[in-house]
Backbone of each chain as ProteinMPNN parsed JSONL, in Angstrom:
{"seq_chain_A": "MARTPAWKRYNWRIIWLSLLYCAFLLPAVYGFKHHLIVGPMAWIVATLPALPIIGIFAAMGRYLVEEQDEYVRMLMVRQMLWAMGFTLSVATIWGFLDNFGLVGHVDGYWIVVLWYFGQSIGAIVNKATLGASRC", "coords_chain_A": {"N_chain_A": [[14.629, -14.712, 54.315], [13.351, -16.571, 51.61], [15.08, -19.027, 49.951], [14.512, -20.293, 47.115], [14.699, -22.854, 44.796], [14.533, -21.588, 42.283], [14.944, -18.979, 42.914], [17.68, -19.122, 43.569], [18.77, -20.026, 40.935], [18.075, -17.621, 39.528], [19.657, -15.666, 40.905], [22.263, -16.84, 40.061], [22.118, -16.134, 37.447], [21.945, -13.469, 37.439], [24.458, -12.764, 38.61], [26.033, -13.743, 36.427], [25.371, -12.192, 34.256], [26.219, -9.608, 35.215], [28.857, -9.85, 35.319], [29.252, -9.963, 32.671], [28.339, -7.548, 31.847], [30.343, -5.782, 33.042], [32.522, -6.879, 31.46], [31.824, -5.95, 28.885], [31.494, -3.007, 29.37], [33.887, -1.913, 30.45], [36.061, -2.17, 28.334], [34.596, -0.8, 26.564], [34.437, 1.832, 27.613], [37.082, 2.452, 27.709], [38.035, 2.463, 25.181], [36.413, 4.322, 23.841], [37.378, 6.478, 25.474], [39.947, 6.83, 24.58], [39.838, 7.481, 21.807], [39.665, 4.951, 20.16], [37.791, 3.692, 18.993], [35.655, 4.008, 16.177], [33.053, 4.872, 13.641], [30.868, 2.536, 12.323], [31.309, 0.505, 14.294], [31.521, 1.779, 16.416], [28.796, 2.226, 17.278], [28.052, -0.392, 17.892], [29.718, -1.15, 19.937], [28.997, 0.633, 21.779], [26.493, -0.222, 22.325], [26.729, -2.671, 23.305], [27.051, -2.855, 26.182], [24.612, -2.268, 27.013], [23.114, -4.672, 26.648], [23.613, -6.97, 28.636], [22.026, -5.633, 30.666], [19.617, -5.682, 29.784], [19.151, -8.278, 29.645], [19.162, -8.938, 32.347], [16.667, -7.747, 32.964], [15.116, -9.911, 31.531], [15.923, -12.12, 32.892], [14.641, -11.42, 35.282], [11.894, -11.858, 34.597], [11.809, -14.47, 33.989], [12.454, -15.513, 36.228], [10.054, -15.117, 37.596], [8.35, -16.601, 36.115], [9.636, -19.233, 36.766], [9.42, -19.443, 39.187], [8.14, -21.638, 41.826], [6.803, -21.282, 44.293], [4.296, -19.966, 45.361], [3.518, -17.937, 47.117], [5.974, -16.556, 47.659], [6.491, -15.729, 45.059], [4.37, -13.876, 44.59], [5.35, -11.963, 46.475], [7.497, -10.939, 45.135], [6.38, -9.886, 42.741], [4.963, -8.032, 43.68], [6.764, -6.221, 44.747], [8.017, -5.571, 42.189], [6.106, -4.135, 41.072], [5.898, -1.912, 42.757], [8.472, -1.101, 42.208], [7.997, -0.401, 39.463], [5.93, 1.704, 39.544], [7.284, 3.744, 41.161], [9.616, 4.05, 39.457], [8.554, 4.952, 37.182], [6.917, 7.194, 38.088], [9.018, 8.982, 39.168], [10.43, 9.439, 36.742], [8.623, 10.706, 35.182], [8.005, 13.139, 36.527], [10.634, 14.088, 36.606], [11.101, 14.363, 33.872], [9.257, 16.513, 33.16], [10.3, 18.631, 34.767], [12.77, 19.035, 33.668], [12.017, 19.67, 31.16], [11.031, 22.152, 31.565], [13.118, 23.557, 32.172], [14.191, 23.392, 34.917], [15.683, 21.409, 36.033], [18.771, 19.584, 35.566], [19.796, 17.629, 32.671], [19.522, 14.212, 32.627], [21.229, 11.107, 32.096], [19.661, 8.43, 30.252], [19.912, 5.78, 31.314], [20.024, 5.749, 33.982], [17.514, 5.222, 34.755], [17.332, 2.355, 35.24], [18.644, 2.19, 37.559], [17.141, 3.793, 39.365], [14.852, 1.927, 39.202], [15.937, -0.374, 40.472], [16.023, 0.831, 43.091], [13.601, 1.377, 43.461], [12.786, -1.419, 43.718], [13.699, -1.821, 46.419], [12.166, -0.155, 47.689], [9.616, -1.363, 47.463], [10.342, -3.814, 48.813], [10.48, -2.925, 51.418], [7.847, -2.104, 51.756], [6.566, -4.5, 51.484], [7.544, -5.894, 53.76], [6.728, -4.186, 55.679], [3.707, -4.317, 55.551], [3.245, -7.086, 55.28], [5.093, -8.268, 56.662], [7.125, -9.586, 55.587], [9.718, -9.802, 53.203], [11.222, -10.137, 50.044], [13.813, -9.724, 49.138]], "CA_chain_A": [[14.456, -14.725, 52.908], [13.279, -17.921, 51.095], [15.991, -19.392, 49.07], [13.933, -21.421, 46.499], [15.715, -23.113, 43.649], [14.277, -20.632, 41.238], [15.771, -17.763, 43.215], [19.241, -19.442, 43.37], [19.062, -19.848, 39.444], [18.013, -16.041, 39.387], [21.018, -15.117, 41.432], [23.452, -17.12, 39.41], [22.016, -15.351, 36.129], [22.499, -12.032, 37.55], [26.012, -12.678, 38.608], [26.84, -13.867, 35.2], [25.194, -11.011, 33.508], [26.907, -8.581, 35.862], [30.198, -10.095, 34.777], [29.245, -9.694, 31.249], [28.17, -6.06, 31.807], [31.837, -5.472, 33.236], [33.257, -7.157, 30.424], [31.544, -5.019, 27.731], [31.688, -1.621, 29.752], [35.229, -1.428, 30.704], [36.467, -1.889, 27.143], [34.138, 0.374, 25.653], [34.935, 3.192, 28.126], [38.774, 2.626, 27.592], [38.134, 2.463, 23.735], [35.845, 5.699, 23.59], [38.118, 7.301, 25.969], [41.296, 6.911, 23.796], [39.295, 7.388, 20.403], [40.015, 3.882, 19.267], [36.445, 3.145, 18.192], [34.88, 4.911, 15.186], [32.275, 4.262, 12.502], [29.696, 1.663, 12.816], [31.768, -0.248, 15.188], [31.253, 2.633, 17.712], [27.341, 1.997, 17.59], [27.937, -1.649, 18.444], [30.559, -1.243, 21.141], [28.231, 1.496, 22.793], [25.136, -0.943, 22.656], [26.867, -3.922, 23.98], [26.874, -2.923, 27.696], [23.089, -2.454, 27.611], [22.638, -6.122, 26.456], [23.317, -7.625, 29.875], [21.224, -5.134, 31.474], [18.321, -6.173, 29.144], [19.408, -9.637, 30.077], [18.771, -8.912, 33.924], [14.952, -7.691, 32.884], [14.554, -10.938, 31.134], [16.127, -12.791, 34.08], [13.488, -11.261, 36.244], [10.636, -12.339, 33.817], [12.2, -15.901, 33.74], [12.372, -15.981, 37.713], [8.545, -15.005, 37.817], [7.811, -17.874, 35.358], [10.136, -20.566, 37.215], [9.105, -19.555, 40.793], [7.111, -22.636, 42.239], [6.32, -20.961, 45.432], [3.358, -18.768, 45.019], [3.676, -16.689, 48.145], [7.379, -15.793, 47.474], [6.164, -15.121, 43.713], [3.554, -12.666, 44.906], [6.109, -10.922, 47.099], [8.54, -10.185, 44.116], [5.452, -9.178, 41.864], [4.582, -6.669, 44.555], [8.226, -5.491, 44.642], [8.285, -5.09, 40.937], [5.021, -3.169, 40.73], [6.28, -0.673, 43.542], [9.581, -0.377, 41.402], [7.635, 0.195, 38.145], [5.349, 2.811, 39.938], [8.245, 4.635, 41.537], [10.349, 4.535, 38.49], [7.861, 6.044, 36.166], [6.579, 8.501, 38.493], [10.133, 9.917, 39.161], [10.771, 9.69, 35.397], [7.622, 11.727, 34.7], [8.299, 14.426, 37.156], [11.997, 14.674, 36.255], [10.797, 14.914, 32.667], [8.651, 17.954, 33.256], [11.118, 19.624, 35.422], [13.702, 19.058, 32.617], [11.338, 20.317, 30.133], [10.819, 23.615, 31.863], [14.571, 23.825, 32.576], [14.483, 23.658, 36.351], [16.628, 20.56, 36.484], [19.71, 19.048, 34.494], [19.21, 16.452, 31.883], [20.142, 12.977, 33.146], [21.357, 9.967, 31.131], [18.606, 7.536, 30.476], [20.367, 4.373, 31.853], [19.723, 5.868, 35.478], [16.126, 4.721, 34.938], [17.666, 1.191, 35.842], [19.055, 2.417, 38.95], [15.645, 3.899, 39.874], [14.091, 0.754, 39.179], [16.511, -1.133, 41.629], [15.842, 1.442, 44.184], [12.027, 1.205, 43.727], [12.554, -2.643, 44.291], [14.054, -1.742, 47.686], [10.981, 0.366, 48.411], [8.843, -2.555, 47.557], [10.805, -4.803, 49.951], [10.235, -2.425, 52.763], [6.402, -2.154, 51.869], [6.366, -5.955, 51.848], [7.931, -6.166, 55.193], [5.843, -3.357, 56.789], [2.421, -4.677, 55.498], [3.092, -8.59, 55.357], [6.025, -8.919, 57.678], [8.037, -10.439, 54.768], [10.208, -9.299, 52.078], [11.714, -11.001, 49.018], [15.347, -9.492, 49.395]], "C_chain_A": [[14.265, -16.134, 52.428], [14.199, -18.145, 49.853], [15.627, -20.555, 48.216], [14.955, -21.736, 45.316], [15.667, -22.092, 42.517], [15.174, -19.307, 41.452], [17.184, -17.869, 43.186], [19.599, -19.279, 41.818], [19.085, -18.237, 39.087], [19.336, -15.43, 39.614], [22.209, -15.391, 40.537], [23.398, -16.342, 38.11], [22.446, -13.912, 36.415], [23.92, -11.74, 37.836], [26.673, -12.729, 37.355], [26.605, -12.595, 34.243], [26.001, -9.673, 33.965], [28.249, -8.527, 35.385], [30.206, -9.674, 33.367], [29.166, -8.29, 30.826], [29.538, -5.482, 31.846], [32.58, -5.632, 31.99], [33.028, -6.375, 29.124], [31.7, -3.643, 27.929], [33.187, -1.329, 29.656], [35.997, -1.216, 29.448], [36.169, -0.871, 26.378], [34.594, 1.731, 26.156], [36.306, 3.499, 27.673], [38.776, 3.051, 25.984], [37.521, 3.865, 23.263], [36.737, 6.738, 24.124], [39.527, 7.839, 25.197], [40.919, 6.888, 22.277], [39.68, 6.268, 19.569], [38.903, 3.266, 18.592], [35.615, 4.324, 17.228], [33.864, 4.098, 14.219], [31.234, 3.573, 13.207], [30.026, 0.726, 14.017], [31.278, 0.448, 16.686], [29.758, 2.327, 18.154], [27.425, 0.549, 18.294], [28.726, -1.686, 19.844], [29.648, -0.359, 22.361], [26.886, 0.676, 23.258], [25.457, -2.163, 23.471], [26.585, -3.931, 25.493], [25.448, -2.97, 28.083], [22.477, -3.868, 27.5], [22.344, -6.896, 27.764], [22.313, -7.082, 30.841], [19.669, -5.653, 30.949], [18.199, -7.687, 29.557], [18.754, -9.926, 31.61], [17.135, -8.797, 33.843], [14.429, -9.176, 32.471], [14.657, -12.103, 32.2], [14.931, -12.751, 35.242], [12.157, -11.876, 35.896], [10.66, -13.921, 34.039], [11.937, -16.317, 35.291], [10.834, -16.171, 38.117], [7.843, -16.415, 37.331], [8.216, -19.246, 36.391], [9.739, -20.678, 38.676], [7.921, -20.424, 41.119], [6.242, -22.032, 43.528], [5.508, -19.594, 45.235], [3.326, -17.588, 45.819], [4.841, -15.818, 47.864], [7.292, -15.014, 45.951], [5.55, -13.828, 43.837], [4.391, -11.522, 45.603], [7.055, -10.114, 45.967], [7.673, -9.509, 43.068], [5.267, -7.704, 42.425], [5.673, -5.682, 44.461], [8.179, -4.815, 43.294], [7.22, -4.052, 40.631], [5.339, -1.919, 41.417], [7.496, 0.013, 42.606], [8.982, 0.48, 40.318], [6.799, 1.691, 38.529], [6.212, 3.936, 40.199], [9.116, 5.198, 40.425], [9.739, 5.597, 37.498], [7.273, 7.241, 36.714], [7.715, 9.626, 38.66], [10.441, 10.443, 37.73], [9.859, 10.857, 34.814], [7.901, 12.953, 35.287], [9.459, 15.178, 36.763], [11.879, 15.205, 34.692], [10.316, 16.237, 32.385], [9.517, 19.051, 33.681], [12.167, 19.933, 34.451], [13.336, 19.887, 31.584], [11.179, 21.892, 30.27], [12.319, 24.148, 32.464], [14.856, 24.112, 34.063], [15.481, 22.681, 36.836], [17.582, 20.058, 35.204], [19.07, 17.847, 33.852], [20.161, 15.249, 32.561], [20.151, 11.868, 32.196], [20.284, 9.096, 31.452], [18.876, 6.397, 31.129], [20.067, 4.503, 33.633], [18.481, 5.421, 35.828], [16.364, 3.195, 35.639], [17.934, 1.221, 37.158], [17.908, 2.874, 39.823], [14.876, 2.721, 40.18], [14.566, -0.311, 40.287], [15.994, -0.383, 42.839], [14.32, 1.371, 44.598], [11.84, -0.292, 44.174], [12.723, -2.667, 46.081], [12.746, -1.16, 48.397], [9.919, -0.745, 48.763], [8.888, -3.497, 48.605], [10.392, -4.349, 51.494], [8.701, -2.296, 52.774], [5.911, -3.564, 52.179], [6.503, -6.215, 53.305], [7.049, -5.268, 56.115], [4.353, -3.911, 56.651], [2.344, -6.298, 55.657], [3.992, -9.27, 56.319], [6.939, -9.762, 56.886], [8.451, -9.572, 53.588], [11.028, -10.26, 51.17], [13.126, -10.874, 48.933], [15.613, -8.357, 50.115]], "O_chain_A": [[15.075, -16.948, 52.873], [14.044, -17.471, 48.834], [16.173, -21.647, 48.373], [15.861, -20.974, 44.976], [16.683, -21.796, 41.886], [15.867, -18.724, 40.618], [17.896, -16.923, 42.849], [20.523, -18.557, 41.442], [20.003, -17.714, 38.456], [20.001, -14.825, 38.773], [23.029, -14.523, 40.239], [24.444, -15.898, 37.637], [23.212, -13.288, 35.68], [24.515, -10.738, 37.439], [27.645, -12.025, 37.078], [27.508, -12.081, 33.583], [26.357, -8.818, 33.154], [28.806, -7.475, 35.071], [31.168, -9.045, 32.927], [29.69, -7.824, 29.814], [29.953, -4.793, 30.914], [33.201, -4.697, 31.483], [33.966, -6.173, 28.353], [31.999, -2.941, 26.962], [33.627, -0.544, 28.816], [36.615, -0.154, 29.36], [36.924, -0.171, 25.703], [35.034, 2.614, 25.421], [36.652, 4.622, 27.308], [39.525, 3.955, 25.614], [38.089, 4.496, 22.371], [36.941, 7.768, 23.482], [40.011, 8.97, 25.246], [41.675, 6.287, 21.514], [40.006, 6.459, 18.397], [39.051, 2.412, 17.717], [35.079, 5.34, 17.671], [33.899, 2.875, 14.082], [30.782, 3.841, 14.321], [29.114, 0.219, 14.67], [30.839, -0.104, 17.695], [29.529, 2.186, 19.355], [26.779, 0.424, 19.334], [28.234, -2.299, 20.791], [29.636, -0.639, 23.559], [26.32, 0.872, 24.333], [24.624, -2.659, 24.229], [25.976, -4.862, 26.021], [25.023, -3.498, 29.111], [21.487, -4.2, 28.152], [21.246, -7.373, 28.046], [21.785, -7.792, 31.697], [18.753, -5.947, 31.717], [17.092, -8.182, 29.768], [18.044, -10.877, 31.934], [16.395, -9.546, 34.481], [13.416, -9.62, 33.013], [13.739, -12.898, 32.401], [14.454, -13.688, 35.882], [11.406, -12.343, 36.752], [9.62, -14.547, 34.244], [11.29, -17.328, 35.563], [10.416, -17.113, 38.789], [7.044, -17.111, 37.958], [7.394, -20.094, 36.74], [9.714, -21.741, 39.296], [6.795, -20.069, 40.769], [5.063, -22.354, 43.674], [5.964, -18.472, 45.017], [3.151, -16.451, 45.381], [4.774, -14.59, 47.826], [7.871, -13.957, 45.7], [6.026, -12.811, 43.332], [4.179, -10.334, 45.365], [7.265, -8.901, 45.976], [8.181, -8.555, 42.479], [5.375, -6.616, 41.859], [5.509, -4.504, 44.146], [8.288, -3.59, 43.23], [7.532, -3.107, 39.906], [5.118, -0.862, 40.825], [7.568, 1.205, 42.306], [9.236, 1.673, 40.148], [7.027, 2.698, 37.858], [6.028, 5.006, 39.618], [9.383, 6.395, 40.314], [10.199, 6.677, 37.126], [7.1, 8.235, 36.009], [7.545, 10.819, 38.412], [10.67, 11.631, 37.507], [10.291, 11.771, 34.111], [8.052, 13.905, 34.522], [9.517, 16.396, 36.59], [12.426, 16.239, 34.307], [10.819, 16.989, 31.549], [9.538, 20.163, 33.153], [12.5, 21.115, 34.369], [14.101, 20.721, 31.099], [11.194, 22.698, 29.34], [12.419, 25.146, 33.177], [15.667, 24.976, 34.396], [16.116, 22.916, 37.864], [17.194, 20.131, 34.038], [18.114, 17.206, 34.289], [21.325, 15.412, 32.927], [19.153, 11.665, 31.505], [19.914, 8.918, 32.612], [17.868, 5.898, 31.629], [19.927, 3.534, 34.38], [18.213, 5.203, 37.009], [15.604, 2.868, 36.55], [17.504, 0.346, 37.909], [17.739, 2.366, 40.931], [14.323, 2.537, 41.264], [13.757, -1.002, 40.906], [15.47, -1.11, 43.683], [13.895, 1.321, 45.752], [10.893, -0.546, 44.918], [12.042, -3.354, 46.843], [12.329, -1.592, 49.472], [9.464, -1.014, 49.875], [7.918, -3.953, 49.212], [10.091, -5.072, 52.444], [8.209, -2.386, 53.898], [5.008, -3.79, 52.985], [5.594, -6.723, 53.961], [6.709, -5.664, 57.229], [3.736, -3.962, 57.715], [1.328, -6.752, 56.183], [3.859, -10.417, 56.743], [7.54, -10.658, 57.478], [7.693, -8.757, 53.063], [11.505, -11.242, 51.739], [13.748, -11.898, 48.65], [16.775, -8.057, 50.387]]}, "seq_chain_B": "MENRLRVLRAERSWSQQDLAERLEVSRQSVNAIETGKYDPSLPLAFRIAELFDLPIEEIFVSPSRRSSGAI", "coords_chain_B": {"N_chain_B": [[-7.131, -15.07, 55.258], [-9.231, -16.808, 57.708], [-8.116, -19.787, 59.384], [-7.355, -23.269, 60.293], [-4.996, -24.192, 60.359], [-2.535, -24.025, 61.867], [-3.428, -25.187, 64.149], [-3.807, -27.866, 63.26], [-1.208, -28.535, 62.365], [0.095, -28.405, 64.812], [-1.179, -30.567, 66.116], [0.054, -32.752, 64.917], [2.595, -32.251, 65.792], [4.267, -30.917, 63.971], [6.726, -28.719, 62.709], [6.794, -25.374, 61.273], [8.529, -25.562, 59.358], [8.733, -28.236, 58.715], [6.077, -28.592, 57.769], [6.157, -26.878, 55.458], [8.119, -28.346, 53.914], [6.616, -30.57, 53.372], [4.492, -29.685, 51.795], [6.099, -28.482, 49.753], [6.72, -25.856, 49.58], [7.852, -22.56, 50.723], [8.847, -22.012, 54.372], [8.221, -19.436, 54.872], [6.006, -19.034, 53.358], [4.192, -20.87, 54.569], [4.049, -19.735, 57.155], [2.894, -17.227, 56.426], [0.308, -18.123, 55.418], [-0.803, -19.231, 57.664], [-1.0, -17.101, 59.475], [-2.926, -15.797, 58.166], [-2.293, -13.665, 56.345], [-1.928, -14.358, 53.661], [-3.762, -15.616, 51.226], [-4.138, -18.92, 50.01], [-3.693, -20.255, 46.761], [-6.138, -21.943, 44.791], [-5.175, -24.541, 44.057], [-3.053, -25.102, 45.916], [-4.493, -24.868, 48.335], [-5.877, -27.357, 47.927], [-3.789, -29.043, 48.018], [-2.989, -28.593, 50.63], [-5.292, -29.634, 52.17], [-5.319, -32.268, 51.057], [-3.084, -33.154, 52.295], [-3.655, -33.124, 54.953], [-5.827, -34.627, 54.925], [-8.339, -33.939, 55.04], [-11.499, -32.034, 54.157], [-11.477, -29.021, 52.237], [-12.904, -27.04, 53.456], [-12.958, -27.666, 56.072], [-10.62, -26.85, 56.903], [-10.079, -24.008, 56.244], [-11.672, -21.095, 56.845], [-14.673, -20.01, 55.475], [-14.937, -16.723, 54.156], [-17.351, -15.532, 53.684], [-19.163, -16.917, 54.884], [-18.31, -16.6, 57.533], [-18.613, -13.965, 58.096], [-21.261, -13.681, 57.76], [-22.119, -14.891, 60.042], [-22.517, -17.563, 60.22], [-20.555, -19.355, 60.881]], "CA_chain_B": [[-8.348, -16.105, 55.617], [-8.859, -17.519, 58.967], [-7.938, -21.178, 59.072], [-7.021, -24.117, 61.384], [-3.534, -24.793, 59.772], [-1.688, -24.01, 63.026], [-3.903, -26.271, 65.132], [-3.619, -29.168, 62.644], [0.088, -28.841, 62.551], [0.596, -28.571, 66.177], [-1.65, -31.979, 66.587], [0.956, -33.586, 64.434], [3.846, -31.94, 66.095], [5.005, -30.541, 62.922], [7.088, -27.286, 62.706], [6.331, -24.637, 60.107], [9.427, -25.904, 58.428], [8.325, -29.616, 58.293], [4.832, -28.569, 56.884], [6.482, -26.418, 54.387], [8.646, -29.503, 53.093], [5.675, -31.682, 52.891], [4.046, -29.008, 50.813], [7.059, -28.05, 48.843], [6.698, -24.379, 49.807], [8.856, -21.979, 51.839], [8.418, -21.896, 55.544], [7.617, -18.039, 54.918], [4.647, -19.333, 53.021], [3.284, -21.485, 55.577], [3.807, -18.845, 58.063], [1.928, -16.118, 55.837], [-1.015, -18.725, 55.252], [-1.256, -19.548, 58.973], [-1.302, -15.873, 60.182], [-4.1, -15.036, 57.554], [-1.774, -12.642, 55.63], [-1.898, -14.646, 52.486], [-4.818, -16.701, 50.987], [-3.432, -19.639, 49.021], [-4.205, -20.512, 45.594], [-6.993, -23.307, 44.859], [-4.248, -25.96, 43.976], [-2.245, -25.208, 47.052], [-5.488, -25.31, 49.22], [-6.137, -28.627, 47.758], [-2.475, -29.884, 48.45], [-3.01, -28.711, 52.177], [-6.466, -30.382, 52.412], [-5.067, -33.582, 50.951], [-2.031, -33.609, 53.453], [-4.328, -33.422, 56.245], [-6.688, -35.774, 54.852], [-9.565, -33.301, 55.252], [-12.106, -31.22, 53.214], [-10.961, -27.646, 52.383], [-13.854, -26.296, 54.408], [-12.573, -27.842, 57.534], [-9.301, -26.131, 57.249], [-10.277, -22.776, 55.867], [-13.045, -20.678, 57.122], [-15.279, -19.125, 54.46], [-15.051, -15.478, 54.674], [-18.641, -15.062, 53.633], [-19.835, -17.661, 56.125], [-17.944, -15.925, 58.778], [-19.166, -12.494, 58.091], [-22.835, -13.826, 57.947], [-22.394, -15.367, 61.541], [-22.925, -19.128, 60.024], [-19.597, -20.37, 61.723]], "C_chain_B": [[-8.09, -16.823, 56.81], [-8.88, -18.937, 58.574], [-7.266, -21.915, 60.251], [-5.577, -24.815, 61.052], [-2.543, -25.027, 61.047], [-1.99, -25.093, 63.951], [-3.542, -27.661, 64.501], [-2.193, -29.429, 62.558], [0.559, -29.249, 63.87], [0.058, -30.039, 66.606], [-0.494, -32.844, 66.07], [2.328, -33.236, 64.686], [4.909, -31.566, 65.081], [5.487, -29.016, 63.182], [6.698, -26.701, 61.386], [7.378, -25.229, 58.891], [9.035, -27.396, 57.833], [6.921, -29.442, 57.303], [5.27, -28.004, 55.301], [7.239, -27.33, 53.324], [7.682, -30.282, 52.589], [4.696, -30.752, 51.627], [4.82, -28.59, 49.647], [6.903, -26.582, 48.59], [7.47, -23.886, 50.655], [8.217, -21.998, 53.266], [7.726, -20.3, 55.666], [6.216, -18.122, 54.33], [3.702, -19.66, 54.054], [3.011, -20.466, 56.724], [2.637, -17.69, 57.661], [0.481, -16.931, 55.726], [-1.619, -18.892, 56.76], [-1.706, -18.39, 59.687], [-2.5, -15.081, 59.354], [-3.55, -13.874, 56.633], [-1.93, -13.083, 54.177], [-2.866, -15.909, 52.274], [-4.181, -17.476, 49.857], [-4.204, -19.973, 47.932], [-5.103, -21.784, 45.682], [-6.131, -24.564, 44.794], [-3.449, -26.049, 45.363], [-3.076, -25.675, 48.289], [-5.866, -26.757, 49.18], [-5.056, -29.559, 48.368], [-2.693, -29.866, 49.964], [-4.098, -29.668, 52.574], [-6.029, -31.968, 52.269], [-4.035, -34.079, 51.836], [-2.745, -33.927, 54.636], [-5.467, -34.441, 56.13], [-8.199, -35.229, 55.367], [-10.213, -32.366, 54.207], [-11.684, -29.802, 53.426], [-11.724, -26.887, 53.535], [-13.65, -26.481, 55.883], [-11.23, -27.227, 57.98], [-9.31, -24.671, 57.32], [-11.648, -22.328, 56.113], [-13.42, -19.79, 56.015], [-15.501, -17.744, 54.998], [-16.43, -14.915, 54.682], [-19.425, -15.682, 54.679], [-19.64, -17.079, 57.447], [-18.559, -14.682, 58.832], [-20.669, -12.619, 58.37], [-23.16, -14.45, 59.23], [-22.735, -16.996, 61.278], [-22.033, -19.895, 60.669], [-19.349, -19.623, 62.981]], "O_chain_B": [[-7.018, -17.385, 57.035], [-9.529, -19.323, 57.602], [-6.671, -21.27, 61.114], [-5.215, -25.892, 61.526], [-1.883, -26.056, 61.192], [-1.138, -25.809, 64.476], [-3.014, -28.524, 65.203], [-1.877, -30.612, 62.678], [1.276, -30.229, 64.069], [0.753, -30.7, 67.378], [-0.074, -33.696, 66.853], [3.229, -33.736, 64.012], [6.112, -31.791, 65.209], [4.767, -28.206, 63.767], [6.313, -27.425, 60.468], [7.044, -25.318, 57.709], [9.047, -27.636, 56.626], [6.766, -30.079, 56.261], [4.879, -28.497, 54.243], [7.083, -27.175, 52.112], [7.786, -30.714, 51.441], [4.291, -31.34, 50.624], [4.235, -28.351, 48.59], [6.958, -26.139, 47.442], [7.915, -24.671, 51.493], [6.987, -22.001, 53.295], [6.827, -20.052, 56.468], [5.327, -17.376, 54.741], [2.707, -19.018, 54.389], [1.881, -20.355, 57.199], [1.712, -17.347, 58.396], [-0.515, -16.255, 55.983], [-2.814, -18.693, 56.979], [-2.662, -18.489, 60.455], [-2.963, -14.004, 59.727], [-4.397, -13.116, 56.161], [-2.076, -12.155, 53.381], [-2.814, -16.949, 52.93], [-3.73, -16.892, 48.872], [-5.424, -20.002, 48.093], [-4.866, -22.624, 46.55], [-6.419, -25.549, 45.475], [-3.259, -27.168, 45.839], [-2.697, -26.525, 49.094], [-6.148, -27.36, 50.216], [-5.287, -30.566, 49.036], [-2.616, -30.921, 50.593], [-3.769, -30.553, 53.363], [-6.299, -32.799, 53.136], [-4.014, -35.268, 52.157], [-2.471, -34.933, 55.291], [-5.961, -35.003, 57.108], [-9.027, -35.927, 55.951], [-9.452, -31.901, 53.36], [-11.529, -29.354, 54.562], [-11.15, -26.224, 54.399], [-14.038, -25.703, 56.754], [-10.837, -27.125, 59.142], [-8.718, -24.065, 58.213], [-12.64, -22.948, 55.731], [-12.653, -18.916, 55.613], [-16.104, -17.531, 56.049], [-16.758, -14.017, 55.457], [-20.273, -15.05, 55.309], [-20.502, -17.025, 58.325], [-19.1, -14.43, 59.909], [-21.265, -11.816, 59.087], [-24.339, -14.573, 59.561], [-23.229, -17.623, 62.215], [-22.382, -21.001, 61.083], [-18.645, -20.114, 63.863]]}, "name": "protein", "num_of_chains": 2, "seq": "MARTPAWKRYNWRIIWLSLLYCAFLLPAVYGFKHHLIVGPMAWIVATLPALPIIGIFAAMGRYLVEEQDEYVRMLMVRQMLWAMGFTLSVATIWGFLDNFGLVGHVDGYWIVVLWYFGQSIGAIVNKATLGASRCMENRLRVLRAERSWSQQDLAERLEVSRQSVNAIETGKYDPSLPLAFRIAELFDLPIEEIFVSPSRRSSGAI"}
């Protein structure tokens, strides 16, 4: 794996955003579990954990802009395209199955987990077709 | 795209890492270009040509010329 300067910056951003995610999520779970948060504050506290996740998407975009190694950038773009295709496909199939009452309803944030899984598929495809993967 | 990068590198006794550092790209990129798995952009192709002090067409084989049997 090529550890370019842009990749290192991306990793640091992901680490900080993950820590921020935990810092927002844990108090929110505790607060809601013990009925400490009500009214408009509940909306804010419930939304806060989503912000670092959105930040991770922004970090991915920033990485693509900052990456100077065009081949490494292409690997990442291919991975992201696989992740997007996989995520949208699974979400669409699940949506119809859910509509017809064949499967249970799933919380929307699982789409992010699917996205990351899709990136792994992209990395495997890169490895299989180009002999290289981004991560 | 077929190219003479490996030969040119070997003539100078450079490793893939040496060439990568001179081009300011990853060793992975050099390997992908050498093996024809990745076609470099025009700016990178020019950087490679300038590094070896050769015209681009003496490093990279034009796919159209190759298919027509001109080379």
